[in-house]
C-alpha positions in Angstrom: -0.1 0.0 -0.1 3.0 2.3 0.0 3.5 4.9 -2.5 7.5 5.5 -3.9 7.8 9.0 -2.8 10.9 7.8 -1.2 12.6 4.4 -2.2 10.8 1.4 -0.3 12.3 -2.0 0.9 10.0 -4.7 1.5 10.1 -8.4 2.1 6.5 -8.8 1.4 5.8 -10.8 -1.7 2.6 -10.2 -3.5 0.9 -13.1 -5.1 0.9 -13.3 -8.8 -2.6 -12.8 -9.1 -2.5 -9.8 -7.0 0.3 -8.2 -8.9 -2.0 -8.5 -12.2 -4.8 -6.5 -10.2 -2.5 -3.8 -9.0 -1.4 -3.3 -12.7 -5.0 -3.2 -13.8 -5.8 -0.7 -10.8 -3.0 1.5 -12.2 -4.2 1.2 -15.8 -7.8 2.1 -14.6 -6.4 5.0 -12.3 -5.0 6.5 -15.5 -8.3 6.2 -17.4 -10.0 8.1 -14.7 -7.1 10.7 -14.3 -7.7 11.6 -17.9 -10.9 13.5 -17.4 -11.3 13.9 -13.6 -11.1 17.4 -13.6 -13.7 17.9 -16.2 -16.2 15.2 -14.4 -15.5 17.2 -11.0 -16.4 20.5 -12.5 -19.5 18.8 -14.3 -20.8 17.7 -11.1 -22.8 14.8 -12.7 -23.6 11.3 -11.3 -20.6 9.0 -11.9 -22.0 6.7 -14.3 -19.0 6.8 -16.5 -16.7 6.0 -13.8 -19.0 3.1 -12.7 -18.6 1.7 -16.1 -14.6 2.1 -16.1 -14.8 0.2 -12.6 -17.0 -2.6 -14.2 -15.0 -2.9 -17.2 -11.8 -3.1 -15.4 -12.8 -6.2 -13.4 -11.9 -4.7 -10.2 -15.4 -4.9 -8.7 -15.8 -8.7 -7.7 -12.3 -9.3 -6.3 -13.0 -9.4 -2.4 -15.9 -12.0 -2.9 -14.6 -15.2 -1.1 -12.6 -17.3 -3.2 -14.9 -20.5 -2.3 -17.7 -18.5 -3.9 -15.9 -17.7 -7.3 -14.1 -14.4 -6.2 -10.4 -13.7 -5.7 -11.0 -13.4 -1.9 -8.7 -10.4 -1.5 -8.2 -9.6 2.2 -8.3 -5.9 3.3 -4.8 -5.0 2.7 -5.0 -6.3 -1.0 -8.4 -4.6 -1.7 -7.4 -1.3 -0.1 -4.3 -1.3 -2.0 -6.4 -1.0 -5.1 -8.6 1.5 -3.8 -5.6 3.6 -2.8 -4.2 3.6 -6.4 -7.8 4.5 -7.8 -8.2 7.3 -5.3 -4.9 9.0 -5.8 -6.3 9.8 -9.4 -9.8 10.1 -8.6 -10.8 10.4 -4.8 -14.4 10.1 -5.4 -14.1 6.8 -7.5 -11.8 5.4 -4.9 -14.4 5.9 -2.2 -17.0 4.2 -4.5 -14.9 1.2 -4.9 -13.9 1.3 -1.1 -17.7 1.2 -0.1 -18.4 -1.2 -2.6 -15.8 -3.9 -1.5 -17.1 -3.5 2.2 -20.7 -3.6 1.4 -20.2 -6.5 -1.0 -19.1 -9.0 1.5 -21.1 -7.8 4.4 -23.7 -10.4 3.7 -21.4 -13.4 3.8 -21.0 -12.7 7.6 -24.6 -14.1 8.0 -25.6 -16.0 4.9 -23.8 -19.4 3.6 -24.4 -22.5 1.6 -26.6 -21.9 -1.8 -27.7 -18.5 -0.7 -23.9 -17.3 -0.4 -23.1 -19.1 -3.8 -26.2 -17.6 -5.6 -25.4 -14.1 -4.4 -21.7 -14.4 -5.3 -22.7 -15.7 -8.7 -25.1 -12.8 -9.3 -22.7 -10.3 -8.3 -20.0 -11.5 -10.6 -22.2 -12.0 -13.6 -23.9 -9.0 -13.3 -21.0 -6.7 -12.3 -22.9 -5.3 -9.4 -21.9 -2.3 -7.6 -22.9 -2.1 -4.0 -23.9 0.7 -1.8 -26.0 1.2 1.3 -28.7 3.3 2.9 -26.1 5.4 4.1 -25.6 7.5 7.5 -26.9 5.8 10.8 -27.9 9.4 11.9 -31.6 10.8 11.5 -34.6 9.1 10.8 -34.4 5.3 9.9 -35.9 3.2 7.3 -38.8 1.4 8.8 -40.0 -2.4 7.7 -43.4 -3.8 7.8 -43.8 -7.7 7.9 -46.0 -9.0 5.1 -46.6 -12.1 3.3 -43.4 -13.2 1.7 -41.2 -10.6 2.9 -41.1 -6.8 3.9 -42.5 -3.5 3.1 -39.8 -0.7 3.6 -40.5 3.1 3.7 -38.0 5.9 4.6 -35.7 8.7 3.4 -31.8 8.7 4.1 -30.2 12.2 3.6 -27.1 10.9 2.0 -25.8 7.5 1.0 -22.5 7.2 -0.8 -22.5 5.4 -4.3 -26.6 5.1 -3.9 -27.2 7.2 -7.1 -25.4 4.7 -9.4 -25.4 1.6 -7.2 -27.1 -1.7 -8.4 -27.6 -3.2 -5.0 -28.6 -1.5 -1.7 -27.3 -3.0 1.7 -29.8 -1.8 4.1 -30.3 -2.0 7.5 -34.0 -1.4 8.3 -35.8 -1.2 11.9 -39.1 -3.0 12.5 -42.0 -1.7 14.5 -40.5 -3.8 17.7 -37.3 -2.0 17.3 -35.2 -4.9 15.9 -32.9 -4.1 12.8 -33.2 -6.3 9.6 -30.3 -6.5 7.1 -31.5 -6.8 3.6 -30.5 -6.1 0.0 -32.4 -3.8 -2.3 -32.5 -4.1 -6.2 -32.3 -0.4 -7.2 -34.4 -0.9 -10.2 -37.3 -2.1 -8.4 -40.6 0.1 -7.9 -40.4 2.5 -5.2 -36.7 3.2 -4.7 -36.3 6.8 -5.5 -32.5 7.8 -6.1 -32.6 11.7 -5.9 -30.0 13.6 -7.9 -29.3 16.1 -4.9 -25.6 15.7 -4.3 -24.2 19.5 -4.9 -21.3 20.1 -2.4 -17.7 21.3 -2.1 -15.7 18.1 -2.8 -16.3 14.4 -3.4 -18.6 15.3 -5.9 -18.3 11.9 -7.7 -19.4 9.7 -4.9 -23.0 9.9 -5.7 -24.0 10.6 -2.1 -27.3 11.3 -2.9 -30.5 11.0 -0.6 -32.3 7.6 -1.3 -36.0 7.2 -0.5 -38.1 3.9 -0.3 -41.9 4.2 -1.1 -43.6 0.9 -0.3 -40.7 -1.0 -1.7 -41.3 -4.7 -1.5 -38.5 -6.8 -0.4 -38.8 -10.7 -0.7 -37.6 -12.9 2.1 -35.0 -14.3 -0.1 -33.2 -11.0 -0.1 -33.3 -10.7 3.6 -29.8 -11.4 5.2 -30.4 -11.5 9.0 -32.1 -10.3 11.9 -29.0 -8.2 13.4 -30.6 -7.0 16.7 -31.3 -3.7 18.3 -27.5 -2.6 18.1 -24.3 -3.9 17.1 -23.6 -4.1 20.8 -25.8 -7.0 20.8 -23.8 -9.1 17.9 -21.1 -11.4 18.2 -18.0 -9.6 18.0 -16.6 -11.1 14.9 -19.8 -9.7 13.1 -19.1 -6.1 14.4 -15.8 -5.5 12.5 -17.4 -3.6 9.5 -17.2 -0.5 11.2 -13.6 -0.8 11.8 -13.3 -1.3 7.9 -15.0 1.8 7.3 -12.6 3.8 9.6 -10.0 2.3 8.0 -11.2 3.2 4.5 -11.4 6.8 5.4 -7.9 6.9 6.5 -6.9 5.2 3.1 -8.7 7.5 0.9 -7.3 10.8 2.9 -4.0 9.2 2.6 -4.6 8.8 -1.2 -5.8 12.3 -1.7 -2.8 13.7 -0.1 -0.4 11.4 -2.2 -2.4 12.6 -5.2 -2.2 16.3 -4.4 1.6 15.8 -3.7 2.6 14.0 -6.8 0.7 16.6 -9.1 2.5 19.2 -7.2 5.9 17.8 -7.7 5.3 17.3 -11.4 4.2 21.0 -11.5 6.9 22.5 -9.7 9.4 20.7 -11.7 7.8 21.7 -15.2 5.9 24.9 -14.6 6.5 26.9 -11.2 8.9 29.7 -11.1 11.2 30.7 -8.1 10.3 33.6 -5.8 11.6 36.7 -7.1 13.4 36.7 -3.4 15.1 33.7 -4.2 18.5 34.1 -5.8 18.1 31.2 -7.9 17.0 30.2 -11.7 14.6 27.3 -11.0 11.9 26.7 -8.5 13.4 23.2 -7.8 16.4 25.1 -6.4 14.5 27.6 -4.2 15.4 26.3 -0.6 12.0 27.1 1.0 10.2 25.1 -1.8 12.6 22.4 -1.5 12.3 22.5 2.6 8.6 22.2 2.1 8.5 19.1 0.0 10.7 17.6 2.3 8.3 18.2 5.4 5.2 17.0 3.4 7.1 13.9 2.4 8.1 13.0 5.6 4.5 13.3 7.0 3.1 11.3 4.2 5.7 8.6 4.6 4.7 8.5 8.4 1.1 8.5 7.6 1.3 5.6 5.1 3.1 3.4 7.8 0.4 4.4 10.3 -2.2 3.4 7.9 -0.5 0.3 6.8 0.0 -0.8 10.6 -3.9 -0.4 11.0 -4.6 -2.5 7.9 -2.5 -5.3 9.0 -3.7 -5.2 12.5 -7.5 -5.5 11.1 -6.4 -8.3 8.8 -5.0 -10.0 11.6 -8.1 -9.6 13.8 -10.4 -10.9 10.9 -7.9 -14.0 10.6 -8.8 -15.0 14.0 -12.3 -15.9 13.2 -15.4 -16.0 15.4 -13.5 -16.4 18.7 -12.2 -12.8 18.9 -12.9 -10.9 22.1 -14.1 -7.6 22.7 -10.6 -6.7 24.1 -8.9 -7.6 20.9 -11.4 -5.7 19.0 -10.9 -2.8 21.0 -6.9 -2.7 20.7 -7.3 -2.9 16.7 -10.2 -0.1 16.7 -7.8 2.1 18.6 -5.0 1.2 16.2 -7.4 2.3 13.4 -8.4 5.4 15.6 -5.0 6.5 15.7 -4.6 6.5 11.9 -7.8 8.1 11.3 -6.6 11.1 13.4 -3.5 11.4 11.8 -4.7 10.9 8.3 -7.3 13.6 9.2 -4.5 16.3 10.0 -2.0 15.2 7.5 -4.4 15.0 4.6 -5.6 18.6 5.2 -2.4 20.0 5.6 -0.7 18.4 2.5 -3.5 19.1 0.2 -3.7 22.8 1.3 0.1 23.4 1.5 0.8 22.2 -2.0 -0.1 25.6 -3.1 2.7 27.2 -1.3 5.2 25.0 -3.4 3.4 25.5 -6.9 2.4 29.1 -6.8 -0.6 31.4 -7.9 -0.8 29.8 -11.2 -1.5 26.5 -10.0 -4.9 27.7 -8.8 -6.0 27.7 -12.3 -9.5 26.0 -12.4 -8.2 23.9 -15.4 -5.7 22.2 -13.4 -8.1 21.0 -10.6 -5.4 20.9 -7.9 -7.8 22.1 -5.5 -10.0 19.0 -5.6 -7.8 16.9 -3.5 -8.3 19.4 -0.7 -12.1 19.7 -1.3 -12.5 16.2 -1.3 -10.8 15.6 2.2 -12.5 18.6 3.7 -15.8 17.3 2.7 -15.4 14.1 3.8 -13.6 14.7 7.1 -16.9 16.7 8.2 -18.8 13.3 8.1 -16.9 12.0 11.1 -15.6 14.4 13.3 -12.2 14.1 14.7 -12.7 15.3 18.0 -14.8 12.5 19.0 -12.1 10.0 17.7 -9.4 11.9 19.8 -11.8 11.6 22.9 -12.1 7.8 22.2 -8.4 7.0 22.0 -7.7 9.1 25.1 -10.3 7.3 27.1 -8.9 4.1 26.1 -5.6 4.9 26.9 -6.1 6.7 30.2 -9.1 5.1 31.6 -9.3 1.7 29.6 -12.8 2.4 28.3 -13.4 -0.1 25.3 -15.3 1.4 22.3 -18.9 -0.2 22.6 -19.4 -1.5 18.6 -21.7 0.8 16.9 -22.0 2.3 13.4 -19.2 4.7 14.4 -16.9 2.7 16.4 
């Protein structure tokens, strides 16, 4: 998952198949980079980006190998997300959310049902999304013959505008939560086109509405109880995956901004008239700033890698993991999240200090990296993560599994 800003040395060996998919991700990123500025400016639903992802073959890769997928672990899947997100952070987010929601059902279903879902996902090249934020009003489910009728409006749900399948957690009249899959093409699913914000414009984070949508029993995944705190510990790792995804795409945005700035400074920037040099690359303050930003990026990359490896380890322990083990890994991820928040905002903003005023031209789109990070970081306030980490270290408070922890 590292980026060669500085030379890297590792004993980790990729599987031959994964090397192939890394190459595919790089080629896909180049396609997306070609018109990312224009697509960002147009602020249209990312159907073109979705088609590129479908054609690349990247979508089904983390489906379990036993069911016909590649069975990528988080390290492998998020490496592909990071490559895409450096070029086009919005599309990287779409892919990351898809990977997580695509495998959630396999926590609760198995056998023929699991095989059928995997086969359908691969055959139809489905893109998965969800009902989005657990804040605010929740989707309600009414039991009827053969399944459920669901109703409700969610204010923003990443990927929903272009998704094929929606992973939804809905509430019954008794207060229980039911996890189910909703086909976005069925009657009553309304995908609003109302995502018009500062950044992350291509994430299709529109509101989604369900108007008397019938969901057949065979699309119901499980009764997941009133809260995640009531579930088996190994089934509560999804939130940790999301927190790790956030850090990954923040890191990728900062890397993307840094690499674009490097190229611009080398090819286009002029030294400040105060500097007694002929080239911007010899300006001592520009050189120093690049050194500062590179060191912070390398440190963040190592921290995100450590957090990713820790979550992969936790998942590998299977059903017997304890709340204490989960908490230790969760706080590893929280530390990465806090650092990613701070470093990504700094790097994506300070690249203008080393590129100059002309780098603010709209046609260059260098500002998109900061806009993407600034928009997404507001969805999960870092102050609460700092408090959580401090309480864990000082007082031994274990985070209660929830949609946020």
